[in-house]
Each structure stands twice: as C-alpha cells, then as structure tokens.
N, CA, C and O atoms as CSV, one atom per row, in Angstrom:
chain,resi,resn,atom,element,x,y,z
A,1,MET,N,N,38.226,-18.988,38.749
A,1,MET,CA,C,39.285,-18.061,38.440
A,1,MET,C,C,39.370,-17.925,36.923
A,1,MET,O,O,39.265,-18.913,36.195
A,2,GLU,N,N,39.562,-16.696,36.454
A,2,GLU,CA,C,39.570,-16.439,35.014
A,2,GLU,C,C,40.614,-15.382,34.693
A,2,GLU,O,O,40.821,-14.440,35.459
A,3,ASP,N,N,41.274,-15.551,33.543
A,3,ASP,CA,C,42.242,-14.573,33.066
A,3,ASP,C,C,42.211,-14.536,31.535
A,3,ASP,O,O,42.792,-15.399,30.877
A,4,GLY,N,N,41.534,-13.540,30.978
A,4,GLY,CA,C,41.528,-13.319,29.541
A,4,GLY,C,C,40.774,-14.348,28.711
A,4,GLY,O,O,40.983,-14.430,27.501
A,5,PHE,N,N,39.906,-15.130,29.332
A,5,PHE,CA,C,39.171,-16.173,28.614
A,5,PHE,C,C,37.771,-15.676,28.310
A,5,PHE,O,O,37.142,-15.085,29.188
A,6,PRO,N,N,37.259,-15.886,27.119
A,6,PRO,CA,C,37.782,-16.635,25.981
A,6,PRO,C,C,38.464,-15.763,24.928
A,6,PRO,O,O,38.830,-16.264,23.865
A,7,GLN,N,N,38.640,-14.476,25.199
A,7,GLN,CA,C,39.146,-13.570,24.174
A,7,GLN,C,C,40.598,-13.839,23.774
A,7,GLN,O,O,40.942,-13.712,22.599
A,8,ARG,N,N,41.456,-14.210,24.735
A,8,ARG,CA,C,42.889,-14.322,24.457
A,8,ARG,C,C,43.231,-15.717,23.946
A,8,ARG,O,O,43.401,-16.653,24.728
A,9,LEU,N,N,43.331,-15.846,22.611
A,9,LEU,CA,C,43.742,-17.104,22.002
A,9,LEU,C,C,45.254,-17.101,21.846
A,9,LEU,O,O,45.872,-16.042,21.728
A,10,SER,N,N,45.842,-18.278,21.846
A,10,SER,CA,C,47.292,-18.401,21.800
A,10,SER,C,C,47.726,-19.316,20.668
A,10,SER,O,O,46.992,-20.224,20.278
A,11,ARG,N,N,48.917,-19.077,20.145
A,11,ARG,CA,C,49.525,-19.984,19.168
A,11,ARG,C,C,50.260,-21.119,19.867
A,11,ARG,O,O,50.703,-22.059,19.207
A,12,LEU,N,N,50.401,-21.052,21.194
A,12,LEU,CA,C,50.982,-22.179,21.926
A,12,LEU,C,C,50.088,-23.401,21.743
A,12,LEU,O,O,48.887,-23.276,21.500
A,13,VAL,N,N,50.685,-24.579,21.861
A,13,VAL,CA,C,49.938,-25.833,21.725
A,13,VAL,C,C,50.158,-26.657,22.986
A,13,VAL,O,O,51.288,-26.811,23.448
A,14,GLY,N,N,49.063,-27.188,23.541
A,14,GLY,CA,C,49.186,-28.068,24.690
A,14,GLY,C,C,49.866,-29.369,24.298
A,14,GLY,O,O,49.471,-30.013,23.326
A,15,ILE,N,N,50.899,-29.762,25.059
A,15,ILE,CA,C,51.641,-30.981,24.720
A,15,ILE,C,C,51.493,-32.080,25.764
A,15,ILE,O,O,51.778,-33.245,25.485
A,16,GLU,N,N,51.046,-31.715,26.972
A,16,GLU,CA,C,50.946,-32.734,28.020
A,16,GLU,C,C,49.976,-32.274,29.099
A,16,GLU,O,O,49.853,-31.081,29.378
A,17,ILE,N,N,49.288,-33.248,29.701
A,17,ILE,CA,C,48.512,-32.999,30.917
A,17,ILE,C,C,48.919,-34.072,31.902
A,17,ILE,O,O,49.011,-35.249,31.551
A,18,ARG,N,N,49.166,-33.660,33.151
A,18,ARG,CA,C,49.643,-34.616,34.146
A,18,ARG,C,C,49.164,-34.209,35.540
A,18,ARG,O,O,48.740,-33.076,35.769
A,19,THR,N,N,49.245,-35.160,36.452
A,19,THR,CA,C,48.879,-34.923,37.842
A,19,THR,C,C,50.096,-35.142,38.729
A,19,THR,O,O,51.056,-35.811,38.347
A,20,GLY,N,N,50.032,-34.567,39.915
A,20,GLY,CA,C,51.093,-34.753,40.893
A,20,GLY,C,C,50.535,-34.613,42.291
A,20,GLY,O,O,49.504,-33.975,42.501
A,21,SER,N,N,51.225,-35.217,43.248
A,21,SER,CA,C,50.791,-35.181,44.640
A,21,SER,C,C,51.861,-34.497,45.490
A,21,SER,O,O,53.047,-34.809,45.385
A,22,HIS,N,N,51.427,-33.571,46.325
A,22,HIS,CA,C,52.329,-32.832,47.201
A,22,HIS,C,C,51.741,-32.835,48.620
A,22,HIS,O,O,51.343,-31.790,49.136
A,23,PRO,N,N,51.691,-34.042,49.255
A,23,PRO,CA,C,51.094,-34.122,50.581
A,23,PRO,C,C,51.939,-33.364,51.594
A,23,PRO,O,O,53.156,-33.277,51.432
A,24,PRO,N,N,51.332,-32.826,52.615
A,24,PRO,CA,C,49.916,-32.924,52.978
A,24,PRO,C,C,49.088,-31.753,52.466
A,24,PRO,O,O,47.953,-31.562,52.904
A,25,CYS,N,N,49.639,-30.964,51.540
A,25,CYS,CA,C,48.992,-29.700,51.167
A,25,CYS,C,C,48.053,-29.783,49.971
A,25,CYS,O,O,46.905,-29.350,50.067
A,26,PHE,N,N,48.515,-30.334,48.833
A,26,PHE,CA,C,47.697,-30.256,47.629
A,26,PHE,C,C,48.055,-31.339,46.626
A,26,PHE,O,O,49.114,-31.963,46.690
A,27,GLU,N,N,47.122,-31.536,45.694
A,27,GLU,CA,C,47.368,-32.312,44.484
A,27,GLU,C,C,47.308,-31.331,43.326
A,27,GLU,O,O,46.706,-30.263,43.435
A,28,ARG,N,N,47.943,-31.703,42.208
A,28,ARG,CA,C,48.158,-30.747,41.133
A,28,ARG,C,C,47.792,-31.339,39.782
A,28,ARG,O,O,48.028,-32.517,39.517
A,29,VAL,N,N,47.201,-30.485,38.921
A,29,VAL,CA,C,47.008,-30.803,37.507
A,29,VAL,C,C,47.797,-29.763,36.721
A,29,VAL,O,O,47.677,-28.562,36.965
A,30,VAL,N,N,48.606,-30.236,35.773
A,30,VAL,CA,C,49.446,-29.361,34.958
A,30,VAL,C,C,49.131,-29.592,33.492
A,30,VAL,O,O,49.124,-30.731,33.023
A,31,ILE,N,N,48.871,-28.512,32.769
A,31,ILE,CA,C,48.814,-28.575,31.308
A,31,ILE,C,C,50.047,-27.833,30.812
A,31,ILE,O,O,50.210,-26.638,31.059
A,32,GLU,N,N,50.917,-28.562,30.105
A,32,GLU,CA,C,52.151,-27.965,29.588
A,32,GLU,C,C,51.959,-27.581,28.127
A,32,GLU,O,O,51.337,-28.303,27.349
A,33,PHE,N,N,52.514,-26.417,27.775
A,33,PHE,CA,C,52.392,-25.871,26.428
A,33,PHE,C,C,53.765,-25.734,25.790
A,33,PHE,O,O,54.776,-25.629,26.485
A,34,ALA,N,N,53.792,-25.735,24.458
A,34,ALA,CA,C,55.034,-25.541,23.713
A,34,ALA,C,C,54.757,-24.626,22.532
A,34,ALA,O,O,53.607,-24.406,22.153
A,35,GLY,N,N,55.828,-24.096,21.958
A,35,GLY,CA,C,55.719,-23.233,20.796
A,35,GLY,C,C,56.046,-21.805,21.153
A,35,GLY,O,O,56.554,-21.512,22.236
A,36,ILE,N,N,55.744,-20.916,20.214
A,36,ILE,CA,C,56.021,-19.498,20.377
A,36,ILE,C,C,54.695,-18.756,20.398
A,36,ILE,O,O,53.850,-18.938,19.522
A,37,GLY,N,N,54.529,-17.927,21.404
A,37,GLY,CA,C,53.303,-17.149,21.494
A,37,GLY,C,C,53.034,-16.728,22.921
A,37,GLY,O,O,53.732,-17.130,23.852
A,38,ASP,N,N,52.012,-15.913,23.073
A,38,ASP,CA,C,51.602,-15.437,24.393
A,38,ASP,C,C,50.778,-16.505,25.100
A,38,ASP,O,O,50.291,-17.448,24.477
A,39,ALA,N,N,50.634,-16.342,26.393
A,39,ALA,CA,C,49.828,-17.257,27.196
A,39,ALA,C,C,48.373,-17.203,26.753
A,39,ALA,O,O,47.857,-16.125,26.458
A,40,PRO,N,N,47.702,-18.354,26.704
A,40,PRO,CA,C,46.276,-18.342,26.381
A,40,PRO,C,C,45.461,-17.815,27.557
A,40,PRO,O,O,45.876,-17.894,28.713
A,41,GLY,N,N,44.295,-17.278,27.228
A,41,GLY,CA,C,43.356,-16.981,28.295
A,41,GLY,C,C,42.878,-18.291,28.896
A,41,GLY,O,O,42.874,-19.318,28.218
A,42,PHE,N,N,42.474,-18.269,30.159
A,42,PHE,CA,C,41.997,-19.496,30.792
A,42,PHE,C,C,40.908,-19.190,31.801
A,42,PHE,O,O,40.779,-18.072,32.300
A,43,ARG,N,N,40.120,-20.237,32.086
A,43,ARG,CA,C,39.090,-20.195,33.124
A,43,ARG,C,C,39.135,-21.539,33.839
A,43,ARG,O,O,39.226,-22.586,33.198
A,44,VAL,N,N,39.071,-21.507,35.158
A,44,VAL,CA,C,38.998,-22.727,35.961
A,44,VAL,C,C,37.851,-22.534,36.937
A,44,VAL,O,O,37.854,-21.603,37.742
A,45,GLU,N,N,36.850,-23.443,36.854
A,45,GLU,CA,C,35.660,-23.283,37.696
A,45,GLU,C,C,34.976,-24.627,37.904
A,45,GLU,O,O,35.087,-25.540,37.085
A,46,TYR,N,N,34.262,-24.721,39.031
A,46,TYR,CA,C,33.413,-25.886,39.248
A,46,TYR,C,C,32.177,-25.759,38.370
A,46,TYR,O,O,31.599,-24.680,38.243
A,47,GLN,N,N,31.778,-26.877,37.765
A,47,GLN,CA,C,30.562,-26.901,36.953
A,47,GLN,C,C,29.659,-28.023,37.449
A,47,GLN,O,O,30.132,-29.108,37.787
A,48,PRO,N,N,28.349,-27.753,37.491
A,48,PRO,CA,C,27.403,-28.782,37.927
A,48,PRO,C,C,27.136,-29.780,36.801
A,48,PRO,O,O,27.343,-29.475,35.626
A,49,ASP,N,N,26.682,-30.956,37.166
A,49,ASP,CA,C,26.236,-31.928,36.167
A,49,ASP,C,C,24.979,-31.393,35.487
A,49,ASP,O,O,24.219,-30.666,36.125
A,50,PRO,N,N,24.736,-31.712,34.255
A,50,PRO,CA,C,25.545,-32.594,33.431
A,50,PRO,C,C,26.736,-31.852,32.822
A,50,PRO,O,O,26.626,-30.687,32.440
A,51,ILE,N,N,27.868,-32.541,32.739
A,51,ILE,CA,C,29.055,-32.022,32.079
A,51,ILE,C,C,28.912,-32.370,30.594
A,51,ILE,O,O,28.642,-33.517,30.238
A,52,LEU,N,N,29.096,-31.368,29.739
A,52,LEU,CA,C,28.889,-31.564,28.302
A,52,LEU,C,C,30.198,-31.406,27.545
A,52,LEU,O,O,31.025,-30.561,27.884
A,53,ASP,N,N,30.380,-32.236,26.504
A,53,ASP,CA,C,31.539,-32.031,25.642
A,53,ASP,C,C,31.176,-30.996,24.584
A,53,ASP,O,O,30.000,-30.739,24.328
A,54,SER,N,N,32.199,-30.410,23.977
A,54,SER,CA,C,31.992,-29.400,22.952
A,54,SER,C,C,32.767,-29.830,21.716
A,54,SER,O,O,33.918,-30.250,21.844
A,55,PRO,N,N,32.200,-29.746,20.553
A,55,PRO,CA,C,31.010,-28.999,20.193
A,55,PRO,C,C,29.736,-29.824,20.144
A,55,PRO,O,O,28.672,-29.267,19.876
A,56,ARG,N,N,29.796,-31.138,20.392
A,56,ARG,CA,C,28.605,-31.982,20.213
A,56,ARG,C,C,27.516,-31.723,21.243
A,56,ARG,O,O,26.335,-31.911,20.949
A,57,GLY,N,N,27.890,-31.297,22.441
A,57,GLY,CA,C,26.898,-31.047,23.472
A,57,GLY,C,C,26.391,-32.303,24.146
A,57,GLY,O,O,25.351,-32.280,24.804
A,58,GLU,N,N,27.121,-33.408,23.989
A,58,GLU,CA,C,26.711,-34.669,24.613
A,58,GLU,C,C,27.223,-34.748,26.049
A,58,GLU,O,O,28.292,-34.229,26.370
A,59,GLU,N,N,26.440,-35.409,26.909
A,59,GLU,CA,C,26.845,-35.573,28.303
A,59,GLU,C,C,28.072,-36.462,28.406
A,59,GLU,O,O,28.220,-37.444,27.679
A,60,VAL,N,N,28.951,-36.086,29.335
A,60,VAL,CA,C,30.167,-36.844,29.608
A,60,VAL,C,C,30.126,-37.267,31.069
A,60,VAL,O,O,29.919,-36.439,31.956
A,61,GLU,N,N,30.325,-38.556,31.316
A,61,GLU,CA,C,30.400,-39.053,32.697
A,61,GLU,C,C,31.804,-38.791,33.220
A,61,GLU,O,O,32.785,-39.242,32.628
A,62,VAL,N,N,31.901,-38.063,34.327
A,62,VAL,CA,C,33.185,-37.776,34.953
A,62,VAL,C,C,33.138,-38.339,36.364
A,62,VAL,O,O,32.201,-38.061,37.113
A,63,ALA,N,N,34.144,-39.132,36.734
A,63,ALA,CA,C,34.181,-39.760,38.057
A,63,ALA,C,C,34.203,-38.699,39.153
A,63,ALA,O,O,34.718,-37.598,38.960
A,64,GLY,N,N,33.640,-39.046,40.296
A,64,GLY,CA,C,33.706,-38.178,41.458
A,64,GLY,C,C,32.404,-37.474,41.756
A,64,GLY,O,O,31.397,-37.654,41.071
A,65,ASN,N,N,32.455,-36.653,42.816
A,65,ASN,CA,C,31.289,-35.913,43.284
A,65,ASN,C,C,31.349,-34.431,42.961
A,65,ASN,O,O,30.413,-33.693,43.269
A,66,ALA,N,N,32.451,-33.979,42.337
A,66,ALA,CA,C,32.603,-32.579,41.934
A,66,ALA,C,C,33.462,-32.547,40.673
A,66,ALA,O,O,34.374,-33.357,40.505
A,67,THR,N,N,33.152,-31.591,39.786
A,67,THR,CA,C,33.894,-31.474,38.533
A,67,THR,C,C,34.425,-30.064,38.379
A,67,THR,O,O,33.668,-29.098,38.285
A,68,LEU,N,N,35.736,-29.970,38.356
A,68,LEU,CA,C,36.438,-28.720,38.109
A,68,LEU,C,C,36.830,-28.725,36.634
A,68,LEU,O,O,37.429,-29.691,36.161
A,69,VAL,N,N,36.498,-27.656,35.898
A,69,VAL,CA,C,36.769,-27.618,34.462
A,69,VAL,C,C,37.810,-26.538,34.167
A,69,VAL,O,O,37.666,-25.383,34.567
A,70,ILE,N,N,38.862,-26.948,33.455
A,70,ILE,CA,C,39.900,-26.037,32.964
A,70,ILE,C,C,39.604,-25.772,31.493
A,70,ILE,O,O,39.520,-26.709,30.699
A,71,SER,N,N,39.445,-24.501,31.125
A,71,SER,CA,C,39.271,-24.098,29.726
A,71,SER,C,C,40.402,-23.152,29.371
A,71,SER,O,O,40.758,-22.278,30.162
A,72,ALA,N,N,40.981,-23.325,28.161
A,72,ALA,CA,C,42.087,-22.461,27.741
A,72,ALA,C,C,41.976,-22.169,26.253
A,72,ALA,O,O,41.484,-22.989,25.478
A,73,GLY,N,N,42.442,-20.986,25.869
A,73,GLY,CA,C,42.402,-20.552,24.484
A,73,GLY,C,C,43.593,-21.041,23.686
A,73,GLY,O,O,44.372,-20.240,23.170
A,74,ALA,N,N,43.737,-22.361,23.583
A,74,ALA,CA,C,44.827,-22.976,22.826
A,74,ALA,C,C,44.407,-24.377,22.404
A,74,ALA,O,O,43.620,-25.034,23.085
A,75,TRP,N,N,44.938,-24.820,21.284
A,75,TRP,CA,C,44.682,-26.189,20.816
A,75,TRP,C,C,45.447,-27.201,21.657
A,75,TRP,O,O,46.445,-26.871,22.299
A,76,MET,N,N,44.956,-28.455,21.641
A,76,MET,CA,C,45.632,-29.550,22.343
A,76,MET,C,C,45.181,-30.877,21.762
A,76,MET,O,O,44.347,-31.515,22.405
A,77,PRO,N,N,45.635,-31.357,20.629
A,77,PRO,CA,C,46.618,-30.842,19.679
A,77,PRO,C,C,45.965,-29.896,18.677
A,77,PRO,O,O,44.748,-29.712,18.674
A,78,ASN,N,N,46.818,-29.287,17.806
A,78,ASN,CA,C,46.277,-28.386,16.789
A,78,ASN,C,C,45.801,-29.189,15.577
A,78,ASN,O,O,46.035,-30.396,15.519
A,79,PRO,N,N,45.140,-28.551,14.610
A,79,PRO,CA,C,44.599,-29.291,13.456
A,79,PRO,C,C,45.661,-30.020,12.623
A,79,PRO,O,O,45.339,-30.966,11.904
A,80,ASP,N,N,46.926,-29.584,12.717
A,80,ASP,CA,C,48.005,-30.264,11.996
A,80,ASP,C,C,48.499,-31.497,12.750
A,80,ASP,O,O,49.366,-32.219,12.257
A,81,GLY,N,N,47.958,-31.739,13.930
A,81,GLY,CA,C,48.368,-32.894,14.720
A,81,GLY,C,C,49.544,-32.622,15.647
A,81,GLY,O,O,50.050,-33.547,16.283
A,82,ASP,N,N,49.994,-31.360,15.738
A,82,ASP,CA,C,51.093,-31.013,16.637
A,82,ASP,C,C,50.559,-30.867,18.054
A,82,ASP,O,O,49.502,-30.274,18.270
A,83,GLY,N,N,51.291,-31.410,19.014
A,83,GLY,CA,C,50.917,-31.261,20.412
A,83,GLY,C,C,50.502,-32.578,21.036
A,83,GLY,O,O,51.002,-33.641,20.668
A,84,TYR,N,N,49.599,-32.495,21.968
A,84,TYR,CA,C,49.184,-33.627,22.793
A,84,TYR,C,C,48.670,-34.782,21.938
A,84,TYR,O,O,47.839,-34.600,21.049
A,85,ASP,N,N,49.193,-35.987,22.234
A,85,ASP,CA,C,48.722,-37.171,21.516
A,85,ASP,C,C,48.347,-38.297,22.467
A,85,ASP,O,O,48.350,-39.469,22.091
A,86,GLY,N,N,48.026,-37.931,23.700
A,86,GLY,CA,C,47.659,-38.925,24.702
A,86,GLY,C,C,46.164,-39.183,24.741
A,86,GLY,O,O,45.415,-38.704,23.889
A,87,PRO,N,N,45.742,-39.940,25.733
A,87,PRO,CA,C,44.321,-40.293,25.851
A,87,PRO,C,C,43.454,-39.098,26.227
A,87,PRO,O,O,43.920,-38.139,26.843
A,88,ARG,N,N,42.176,-39.178,25.841
A,88,ARG,CA,C,41.195,-38.150,26.219
A,88,ARG,C,C,40.631,-38.406,27.617
A,88,ARG,O,O,40.045,-37.514,28.230
A,89,GLU,N,N,40.810,-39.609,28.105
A,89,GLU,CA,C,40.347,-39.968,29.456
A,89,GLU,C,C,41.520,-40.568,30.217
A,89,GLU,O,O,42.156,-41.515,29.754
A,90,ILE,N,N,41.805,-39.997,31.410
A,90,ILE,CA,C,42.942,-40.433,32.218
A,90,ILE,C,C,42.445,-40.730,33.628
A,90,ILE,O,O,41.755,-39.915,34.241
A,91,LEU,N,N,42.803,-41.899,34.131
A,91,LEU,CA,C,42.520,-42.270,35.522
A,91,LEU,C,C,43.865,-42.291,36.248
A,91,LEU,O,O,44.527,-43.328,36.286
A,92,PRO,N,N,44.279,-41.152,36.828
A,92,PRO,CA,C,45.620,-41.058,37.397
A,92,PRO,C,C,45.802,-41.962,38.606
A,92,PRO,O,O,44.885,-42.140,39.409
A,93,LEU,N,N,46.999,-42.531,38.725
A,93,LEU,CA,C,47.316,-43.445,39.814
A,93,LEU,C,C,48.185,-42.811,40.896
A,93,LEU,O,O,48.408,-43.424,41.939
A,94,ASN,N,N,48.680,-41.589,40.666
A,94,ASN,CA,C,49.605,-40.961,41.607
A,94,ASN,C,C,48.943,-39.935,42.523
A,94,ASN,O,O,49.634,-39.192,43.219
A,95,VAL,N,N,47.607,-39.888,42.530
A,95,VAL,CA,C,46.849,-38.950,43.359
A,95,VAL,C,C,45.652,-39.681,43.972
A,95,VAL,O,O,45.291,-40.770,43.527
A,96,GLU,N,N,45.041,-39.076,44.996
A,96,GLU,CA,C,43.902,-39.715,45.661
A,96,GLU,C,C,42.595,-38.961,45.484
A,96,GLU,O,O,41.547,-39.590,45.338
A,97,THR,N,N,42.624,-37.629,45.493
A,97,THR,CA,C,41.383,-36.858,45.399
A,97,THR,C,C,41.004,-36.558,43.953
A,97,THR,O,O,39.833,-36.319,43.657
A,98,ILE,N,N,41.991,-36.568,43.043
A,98,ILE,CA,C,41.735,-36.395,41.611
A,98,ILE,C,C,41.454,-37.787,41.054
A,98,ILE,O,O,42.353,-38.625,40.978
A,99,LEU,N,N,40.209,-38.029,40.666
A,99,LEU,CA,C,39.796,-39.361,40.248
A,99,LEU,C,C,39.889,-39.571,38.736
A,99,LEU,O,O,40.085,-40.695,38.274
A,100,GLU,N,N,39.747,-38.482,37.965
A,100,GLU,CA,C,39.741,-38.620,36.515
A,100,GLU,C,C,40.041,-37.278,35.860
A,100,GLU,O,O,39.704,-36.221,36.392
A,101,LEU,N,N,40.681,-37.339,34.694
A,101,LEU,CA,C,40.818,-36.201,33.788
A,101,LEU,C,C,40.141,-36.606,32.485
A,101,LEU,O,O,40.381,-37.702,31.978
A,102,GLU,N,N,39.304,-35.739,31.944
A,102,GLU,CA,C,38.575,-36.061,30.713
A,102,GLU,C,C,38.579,-34.825,29.811
A,102,GLU,O,O,38.131,-33.752,30.218
A,103,GLN,N,N,39.086,-34.981,28.587
A,103,GLN,CA,C,39.077,-33.864,27.652
A,103,GLN,C,C,37.655,-33.642,27.157
A,103,GLN,O,O,37.009,-34.560,26.651
A,104,LEU,N,N,37.178,-32.410,27.309
A,104,LEU,CA,C,35.822,-32.045,26.906
A,104,LEU,C,C,35.787,-31.317,25.582
A,104,LEU,O,O,34.774,-31.342,24.882
A,105,GLU,N,N,36.895,-30.661,25.228
A,105,GLU,CA,C,36.891,-29.829,24.030
A,105,GLU,C,C,38.293,-29.715,23.464
A,105,GLU,O,O,39.273,-29.631,24.205
A,106,ASN,N,N,38.376,-29.714,22.156
A,106,ASN,CA,C,39.570,-29.333,21.399
A,106,ASN,C,C,39.036,-28.876,20.042
A,106,ASN,O,O,39.107,-29.603,19.051
A,107,PHE,N,N,38.501,-27.656,20.024
A,107,PHE,CA,C,37.721,-27.186,18.884
A,107,PHE,C,C,37.890,-25.680,18.731
A,107,PHE,O,O,37.788,-24.932,19.703
A,108,GLU,N,N,38.146,-25.245,17.510
A,108,GLU,CA,C,38.258,-23.827,17.182
A,108,GLU,C,C,39.204,-23.078,18.119
A,108,GLU,O,O,38.891,-21.987,18.595
A,109,GLY,N,N,40.357,-23.676,18.373
A,109,GLY,CA,C,41.382,-23.016,19.167
A,109,GLY,C,C,41.147,-23.022,20.656
A,109,GLY,O,O,41.805,-22.277,21.383
A,110,MET,N,N,40.232,-23.838,21.132
A,110,MET,CA,C,39.940,-23.937,22.567
A,110,MET,C,C,40.126,-25.372,23.028
A,110,MET,O,O,39.816,-26.321,22.308
A,111,THR,N,N,40.636,-25.508,24.239
A,111,THR,CA,C,40.679,-26.822,24.861
A,111,THR,C,C,40.010,-26.734,26.225
A,111,THR,O,O,40.041,-25.687,26.872
A,112,ALA,N,N,39.406,-27.836,26.660
A,112,ALA,CA,C,38.808,-27.900,27.992
A,112,ALA,C,C,38.987,-29.309,28.535
A,112,ALA,O,O,38.838,-30.295,27.813
A,113,TRP,N,N,39.306,-29.382,29.810
A,113,TRP,CA,C,39.474,-30.659,30.513
A,113,TRP,C,C,38.651,-30.631,31.787
A,113,TRP,O,O,38.652,-29.636,32.511
A,114,ALA,N,N,37.949,-31.722,32.061
A,114,ALA,CA,C,37.233,-31.903,33.322
A,114,ALA,C,C,38.147,-32.631,34.294
A,114,ALA,O,O,38.834,-33.584,33.925
A,115,ILE,N,N,38.146,-32.172,35.538
A,115,ILE,CA,C,38.866,-32.843,36.618
A,115,ILE,C,C,37.804,-33.386,37.562
A,115,ILE,O,O,37.110,-32.618,38.228
A,116,GLY,N,N,37.678,-34.703,37.621
A,116,GLY,CA,C,36.730,-35.323,38.541
A,116,GLY,C,C,37.371,-35.464,39.906
A,116,GLY,O,O,38.428,-36.080,40.044
A,117,LEU,N,N,36.727,-34.887,40.922
A,117,LEU,CA,C,37.257,-34.886,42.290
A,117,LEU,C,C,36.324,-35.626,43.240
A,117,LEU,O,O,35.138,-35.798,42.959
A,118,ASP,N,N,36.873,-36.055,44.357
A,118,ASP,CA,C,36.061,-36.719,45.375
A,118,ASP,C,C,35.008,-35.782,45.954
A,118,ASP,O,O,33.920,-36.221,46.327
A,119,ARG,N,N,35.336,-34.471,46.031
A,119,ARG,CA,C,34.406,-33.446,46.510
A,119,ARG,C,C,34.955,-32.085,46.113
A,119,ARG,O,O,36.109,-31.975,45.699
A,120,GLU,N,N,34.129,-31.044,46.237
A,120,GLU,CA,C,34.637,-29.688,45.978
A,120,GLU,C,C,35.689,-29.349,47.012
A,120,GLU,O,O,35.515,-29.591,48.206
A,121,ARG,N,N,36.789,-28.779,46.526
A,121,ARG,CA,C,37.899,-28.383,47.376
A,121,ARG,C,C,38.404,-27.022,46.901
A,121,ARG,O,O,38.246,-26.685,45.727
A,122,PRO,N,N,39.006,-26.238,47.790
A,122,PRO,CA,C,39.615,-24.981,47.352
A,122,PRO,C,C,40.736,-25.268,46.342
A,122,PRO,O,O,41.384,-26.314,46.392
A,123,PHE,N,N,40.945,-24.316,45.427
A,123,PHE,CA,C,42.006,-24.488,44.435
A,123,PHE,C,C,42.629,-23.142,44.106
A,123,PHE,O,O,42.027,-22.090,44.322
A,124,THR,N,N,43.847,-23.195,43.579
A,124,THR,CA,C,44.537,-22.016,43.072
A,124,THR,C,C,45.014,-22.328,41.661
A,124,THR,O,O,45.170,-23.488,41.282
A,125,VAL,N,N,45.244,-21.255,40.882
A,125,VAL,CA,C,45.688,-21.397,39.498
A,125,VAL,C,C,46.896,-20.490,39.287
A,125,VAL,O,O,46.911,-19.341,39.731
A,126,GLN,N,N,47.920,-21.027,38.595
A,126,GLN,CA,C,49.114,-20.244,38.278
A,126,GLN,C,C,49.514,-20.492,36.831
A,126,GLN,O,O,49.318,-21.585,36.299
A,127,TRP,N,N,50.080,-19.458,36.196
A,127,TRP,CA,C,50.712,-19.602,34.894
A,127,TRP,C,C,52.211,-19.525,35.163
A,127,TRP,O,O,52.698,-18.526,35.692
A,128,LEU,N,N,52.941,-20.576,34.800
A,128,LEU,CA,C,54.373,-20.649,35.090
A,128,LEU,C,C,55.174,-20.827,33.797
A,128,LEU,O,O,54.652,-21.309,32.792
A,129,GLU,N,N,56.435,-20.435,33.839
A,129,GLU,CA,C,57.333,-20.532,32.686
A,129,GLU,C,C,58.456,-21.521,32.977
A,129,GLU,O,O,58.718,-21.872,34.127
A,130,ASN,N,N,59.114,-21.962,31.902
A,130,ASN,CA,C,60.291,-22.844,31.970
A,130,ASN,C,C,60.038,-24.146,32.711
A,130,ASN,O,O,60.631,-24.346,33.771
A,131,PRO,N,N,59.201,-25.035,32.221
A,131,PRO,CA,C,58.449,-24.968,30.970
A,131,PRO,C,C,57.155,-24.167,31.126
A,131,PRO,O,O,56.697,-23.912,32.240
A,132,THR,N,N,56.584,-23.784,30.002
A,132,THR,CA,C,55.352,-22.998,29.976
A,132,THR,C,C,54.190,-23.918,30.357
A,132,THR,O,O,53.964,-24.947,29.719
A,133,ARG,N,N,53.445,-23.526,31.424
A,133,ARG,CA,C,52.413,-24.416,31.896
A,133,ARG,C,C,51.354,-23.684,32.719
A,133,ARG,O,O,51.616,-22.656,33.344
A,134,LEU,N,N,50.156,-24.251,32.693
A,134,LEU,CA,C,49.049,-23.818,33.525
A,134,LEU,C,C,48.938,-24.836,34.658
A,134,LEU,O,O,48.829,-26.037,34.409
A,135,VAL,N,N,48.965,-24.358,35.899
A,135,VAL,CA,C,49.013,-25.242,37.055
A,135,VAL,C,C,47.795,-24.990,37.942
A,135,VAL,O,O,47.529,-23.856,38.340
A,136,VAL,N,N,47.062,-26.054,38.246
A,136,VAL,CA,C,45.922,-25.976,39.160
A,136,VAL,C,C,46.255,-26.829,40.375
A,136,VAL,O,O,46.418,-28.045,40.269
A,137,ASP,N,N,46.355,-26.173,41.539
A,137,ASP,CA,C,46.615,-26.864,42.793
A,137,ASP,C,C,45.307,-27.004,43.556
A,137,ASP,O,O,44.587,-26.027,43.760
A,138,ILE,N,N,45.008,-28.225,43.974
A,138,ILE,CA,C,43.754,-28.552,44.640
A,138,ILE,C,C,44.072,-28.942,46.079
A,138,ILE,O,O,44.815,-29.892,46.326
A,139,ALA,N,N,43.498,-28.191,47.033
A,139,ALA,CA,C,43.812,-28.376,48.447
A,139,ALA,C,C,43.397,-29.757,48.944
A,139,ALA,O,O,42.375,-30.303,48.529
A,140,LEU,N,N,44.210,-30.309,49.838
A,140,LEU,CA,C,43.892,-31.600,50.438
A,140,LEU,C,C,43.177,-31.471,51.778
A,140,LEU,O,O,42.698,-32.475,52.306
A,141,ASP,N,N,43.088,-30.262,52.350
A,141,ASP,CA,C,42.462,-30.119,53.676
A,141,ASP,C,C,41.003,-30.446,53.675
A,141,ASP,O,O,40.352,-30.370,54.717
C-alpha cells in the first residue's frame, strides 16, 4: 500500500513506535508523529531478504519468516535530535506474530522500519489523527 511516497515529505517528526494486540482479529504497529505539517507520504510492503539498511546498504537480520517494511517521508528523530529517542531494535512482548521492529533508515527526511513477522499475513494501513499516527494492522487469521 502506498500514498504519496516518496514525493510527499513532512515537517512532522516521528516520536514513538509501538505495538498492540487486538485478538482475535489483528496485531498493530503504530508510528506516532508530532509537530506542525501535512501527513508524510508512506509505503508499506513485504520485502524479500536480504533486508538492507539505508544509506549504508548493509544487510540487517530481522526475526521471522516475513518482513513488512514501513517507509515514510518524515524524520524519526530529526537532525536536531527532536522526536524518537528509543531503540533501533525492539523485541515486543505484547504481541505474538510481530517478532521484531528494526529501524532501517532515518536519512534525508525519510524513515523506514522493518516488521519481522512469523509469516506473511494480510494487512491494512490507516492515517489517523488525535494523535497523528500511521497505523498498520496485521491480520491474525
């Protein structure tokens, strides 16, 4: 799924990435944004191995048998250090099919995160407000 990526860059800054479980239907990955500006363009798609970080182009090991990659036209954090200050690798404990989150890129106004899954699953993507966030729901069926 794609909306305005990579052309639509945003002044919003990513401040948080988190997971959630909503059994029996789906598990969720949320990237929350803050600041003033329009929504960034985004792309969410399955990518085959090898998964590469940007800009170095080095292989990144991501847990699981399938990798869903979220790319967005916004910093996380920005060059001034505003925004997300958490780990680049997250092993969430509140979900079962999402095995890992790994930041692949935070360069030239773009961010990308790999979602390591147990297997390929259907997913949906939404842009929501209050708070401003990009939401990826991953089916449990």
